[in-house]
N, C-alpha and C positions, 0 to 999 in steps of 0.2 A: 722390739718387734722386728722380725726379719722375714724375708720371703713372703711379703704381704701381697697376696693376689687373691681377691675375692670374686665370687661369681656375679654375673649380671644377667637377669632374666631376659631382657630384650636382646642382648648379644647372643644368648643361648638359642633364641628362636630363629636367628638369621640362617638362611640357606643360600649359598652361592653355587656357581657352576665350576668353581675351582676344584680340581681333582685332589683328593687327599694324598699326602706323601707317605711313603713306606720307609720305615727305619728298622734297623736291626739292633736289638738290645745286646749290650756287652757291659758287664760289671767292671768298673774301673778298679784296678789293683789296689788303689789306696783305701778302698772300702772293705777289702776282703777279711780284715781282722777286727772290724768295728764291733762285732757282736761277740768277740772272744770271751768265753766264760759267762755269757748272759743267756737267759731264757726268754722266749716270747710266747704270748697267748693271743689268739685271734678268735673273736666271736663273729659269726656271719649271720646277717639277716637277709631275707628276701629270696630272689629267684636263683635259677641255675647259673645265670651269668655272674651273679655275685659269688656263688660258690666257687666257680672257676677262677674268678678274680682272686679269691682268697688262696686258691692253690698256687697261683702265680706269686702272690705276696709271700707265702710261706717259703717258696723256693728261692726267691730273691734274698730273704732274710737268712736262709741256711747257707747260701753262697757267701754271706757276710759273717758266717761262723756263729750265728744265733742257733739255739737248740729249742725245739718246741716243748711246751709243757701244757698239759690239759687242766692245770690248776692255776687260776688267775692269781691266787695269793702267792704263788712261787715265781711269778714272772717279773722280769726286769723291763719288759716292753709289753704293753697291752694295747691292742688295736681292735676297734669295733668297725667292721665293714657293714655299712648301713644301707637301708632300703627306703625309698621315698614314696612307694606306691600308696600306702594308707597311713592314716593318723595313728593307728595302733602301733605300727612299727616305730614311729617317732617317739611315742610315749615309752616304749620298751627301751629304746636306746638311751634316752635321757635318765630313765630309772637306773640303768646300768652305769651311766656316767657318774651318778651319785654314789654308787658303790665304789667305783674306782677312786673318787675323790677321798672317800673315807679311808681307803687302803693307802692312798698316797700320803695321807697325814702321818701314818705310822712308818711308811717307807718312802721318804721324799725323793729318792733317786729313781723311782719308777718313771719310765717314759710312757706317757698315755696319749693315745691318739684316736681320731675318727677319720674314716675314709669312706669312699663309695658314693652312692647316689644322693643320700640325704644332704651331704655337705655341698652338693652342687646347687642346692636351693639357696637363693639369696637371703631369704628370711632366716634360714638355719645358721648361716655364717654370721649374720647380724646377732643372732641369739648367742652364738659361741663367743663373739667378741664382747658381748654385754655381760654374760653370766659365767662363762667358762674359760676365761683367759689363762687359767692355770694348766690347761691342756698343753701338751708339748708339740704335737704334730697334727696337722689336718691337711688332707689332700683328696683330690676328687677322682673321677673315673678316667680322666684323660692323661694322668701323669703317674700311674703306678710305677712306671719305669724310673721315675725320679726319686723313688723312696730312699735309696742309699744316700743321695745328696741331701735330701731333706732331713733324714735322721742325723747325719753327720753335723749339719748346720745347727739343728736343735740342741744336740749334745754339747757342741762347742760354745754356743751362745747362751745356753741355759734360758731360752725363752721360746715362746710359741712360734713355730714355723708353719704358717698357713699359706697354702698354695693351691688354689682351685680355679681352673680355667673354664670360661664359658666360650667354647670354640666349637667349630664343626668337627674337628678331630682328625687325627691321622691314624695310621696303622703301624703298630710296633710288632715286628716279627721276632721270633726266637726268645721271647720271655720264657724262662724255665717254669716248670709246674711240678709241685709236689702233690701228686694226685691222691685223693682220699681213698681210692680203690686201686687194687692191682689188676682188676679184671674189666672195668668199664671206665670210659674216659669222656669228658666233655671236650668238644672241639669247636672253637669259635669259627664260624664261617663269615661272619659280618658283625659290624658294630653299628649302634645308633638306629634311629628310626625317623622317617619323614612323614608318617601318617598323621600326626597331630590330632588324634582322637581328643575330643574336647575335655575329657576328664583326666587325661593321662599326662603325667609329668616326665615320662621317659624321654621324649624327643628333646627336652630341655636338659636332662641330666646326662644323657648318653651321646648327644651330638647327632650329626646327620648320618644317614645311611651310607655305609662304606663297606664294600665287600672285599674280602681277602682274595688274592689271586688263586685260581683253581689249583695250580701246581703246588702252591704252599700248603693248601689244605690236604691234597692227596698225599703229599710227602709226609705230612704229620700222621695221617691215618696209616700209611704203610709202616712207619716207624713204630707206631703203637701196636700194630699187628705183629711186627717182628719181635717186639718186647713182650709178647704174650697176652696182650689185651684181647678180650673176646667181643667187646661191644664199644661202639662210639655213638655219642649223641651229638648231632650237628646243632650248634647253638646260634641263635640270633634273636633280636627283638621281634623280627618278622621274617623268618627264614624263607618264606615263599617269594619274597621280593629279591632274593639273592641274585646278584649279577646285573640287575637293572641299571646300576651305576657304572658298570664296566662296559667298555666299548669293544666287546669281543663276541657279541651274539652268543652268549653262554648264560644259561639261567639255572634255576634250582633243579629242574628235572635232569639237566645234563650233569650237574654236580652229584646228584643222588645216584645216578647211573654209574658215574665214574668211581664214586666211593664204594658202591656195591661191588664193582668189578675188581677192587683190591683184594677181595676174597675174605675180608674180615667177617667174622661169623654173624654179627648183629649190627645193624645200622638203624638209628632212630633220628628224629629231628624235632625241634621245638624252638619257638612257638610259631604257629601258623596264623595267618590272617585270611579269612574267607575270601577277601577281595582278590588275592593273588594266587589262589589255589587252582592250578591249571589241570586240564585233562592229561597233559603229558606227565605231570607228577603222579597222578593216579595210576597211569599206565606203568610207570616204573615200579611203583609199590606192588602192583599186581604181578609184574613180570619177575621180580627178583625175590627169591626166598629169603635172602638175608636182609632185606629191607622190612623191618617189623611192621605188622599190620596194626599199628597203634597210632592214632592221630588225635592230637589235641586241637580242637577247633572252636575257639572262643565265640560264643553267641553274644554275650553281654545283655541283650534284650531281644524279645520276640516282637516288639512293637515297632512298626515302621516309623512312627512319629518319634519315638525315643531314639531309635537308631540314627535318625537324621540329626537329632539334637546332639547325639554322641559323636557325630562325624564319622560314622562307621562305613558309609558308602556301599552298603548292600542292603537288601530288603529281606524280610521274613521269607518270602517265596524263593528268592535267589539262594538264600542260605539252605533252605530245605531241599532245593534242587541239587545243590552241591552235596549235601549229606546223602541224599538218595543215590546220587551218581557214585559216590565212594562205596556205599554199601553194595551197590550192584556189581561194581568192578572188583571189589575186594570184600567178598561176603563175610570173611572171618574178622574183619576190622573191628577193633574196639575204639569207640570214639568218646572222648571226654570233652569238657567245655568249661568256660568261665561265664558266670552270670552276675550282674550287678542289679540289686533291687534298690528302690527308693531314689533313683536318679531324679534330679529336680523336675517337677512337673509330672512324674509318673502317676497315672490314675489307676484305679482298680482294673479298668478295662485294659490298659497297657500291660499291667501285671498279668492279667489273664491270657494275653497274647503270648507272653513268655511261657506260662504254664502249658499253653497249647503246643508250643514247639517242644517242650520237654516231654510231653505225652507222645508226640509223634516220633521223637528221636530216641527216647528211652536210653539216655546216656549211661555208659558204664560207670561214670562218676562225674562229679563237677566241683569246681571251686566256686563257692558262692559268697558274695560280700554285700554288705550295705554300702551304698555310695559314700565315699570319703572325699570331701573337697580338698584339692591341692592348690595352694596359693599360686596364682599366676596363670592357671589354666582357665579357659573360657567357662567351663562348667562351674567353677568356684564362684562366678559372678551371677549365675542364674538363680532366679527366685526358687527357693526350696521351702515349700509350705507343707511338706509331709512330716507328720510327727514321728519321733523316734519310735514310739509304741507301734505305729502302723508299719514302719520299716521292719522292725523286729518281728512283727506278726507275719509279714510277707516272707521274710527270710525263713522263718520257722515252717510255714506252709510249703515253701519251695523245697526245703531240705527234706521234709518228710517224703515228698514225691521222688526226689533224687535218690534217697536211701532205698526206697522201695524198688526202683529200677536197677540200682546197683546190685542189690541182692538177687533180683531176677536174672540179671546178666551172669552173675557168678554161679547161680544154681545150674546153669547149662553145662558147667564144667564137672559136676559131680560124676564120679566113676569114669571120667574121660582121661585119656593119656595125653600129657602135654610135655613140652620141653621147657626146662627151667635152668637159668643160669644161677648156680648157687654162689652167692657173693658175700655172705656174712653169716655169723652165728646168730641164730634167732634170738630176738629180744623178748619174745613172748613165751617161747616153748623151750623147756630144758632139753639139752642133748639133741637139738635139732638145728638144721641149717635153714637159711631163708634166701629166697631169690625171686626172680620175676619170670613169668611166661613171656612169649613173644608179644602178647597183648597187654603187658604191664600189670598182670595180676600177681599180687604178693602171695607167695606160697611158702609155708613152713614145711620142711621135708625131713622125714626120718632118714638120716644119711650119715655115714662116718665123716669125720672132719677131713679125711683125705680127699673127699670129693669137692672140697671148697675150690672155686674157680673153674669148675667144669659145667658144661651144659649137659644135663641128664634128663632121661625120660622119666616122668613122674605120673603116677596114678592119683587122681584127686579123691581123697577119702571123706573129706568133710568141707563144708562151705559156710562162710559167714558173709556179712555185708562187705567188709573191706579186706578180707584175707581168706585163704584156704589152707587146708592141711593135705599132705600127700605123702606117698612113699615111693621110693625108687623102683622102677620096673627093670629087672635084670634081663 
């Protein structure tokens, strides 16, 4: 056993005033041919941050001469980039691990590994060391840049290389990215989170909040624009808190303004926390046409009592005031949300408070979930006396209302002309392209493939709950 570094939940919770260090990634020449003649396969679970992490991992591997394959059975290296948010993701990952073990029995030279948020959990690495010692490489969210060293070590020693740190974290600049799209790109603006909502494992798996320097972000966006990208999405666990850890009197509204002024055609950001959403941010969204009028604003619950138990630090009224302020200043804004049902102690009255907010906000869409306890979080220790049947019933009732308002929001687009970034061949419609409006509405468009990567004016000809059809307006 080598490179044995396991996570520790108590260490992961610590927060100090020590400023994170910034390092620049460079691949050591001795690793450049490590993957010569070998193929890799990555499966990604979870959020946009994980997706972008996988883009970084792919680029590192390709600098090491590995070649990507979309067939796991053809791969010499298999990596699962995992998510820790819900129990469902945990089950899916270990189901896939079982498939990999079966494949490894017939191809013993396959290198198999886990990375990402899930392995940052102490209980998960304990499980790996108990049941899955046959894995070759395990690393966390803090040391993606160490992948070449870890791979080399595992190959040389032919044993599990497990290295997962429970630290506040640093910032690694210049990690390359093999982007999934030629037209839109994720741009990390910060890492980690200090909110510690009682149900959330992310502050433990991603470390403390640490913002990248504005100039590094702006330079990345300028390069993407120069390379032909049409859209960037600024990424963080809580983007609204950007800059609060920097001693330069510069915050999210300033960054949003400066990114908009690069002239890139579309700017988005995700994810927001209602607690940090400032008037200045709303003003920038209203002022700049290239800052898209789409805002993801997690509610989680409409009950003040449950919000307090969740540690969310806002109330139902303050959330609604923010929602109304956004709608007043940016009338065209599409607003989506996250909602958890069945949080420990949630009564029918609490649930009805959530429904009341949904009726008032009429969200364009929502990600809805049954509460999933995460080991080590305060909520996991709370008494949960709500039956699964009741939780499922509440989720069903909530989703029926969400779907109704999603369709109502889309109906307003019928026969309207909108601008769509055509980013891919449609998965649902033959001989059509697909893309998104400024408000993140999925549109299948009758268009020649030569229009791929362009922002075009489209007339909406039909509407469904989760997508629309349209044709180009010449």
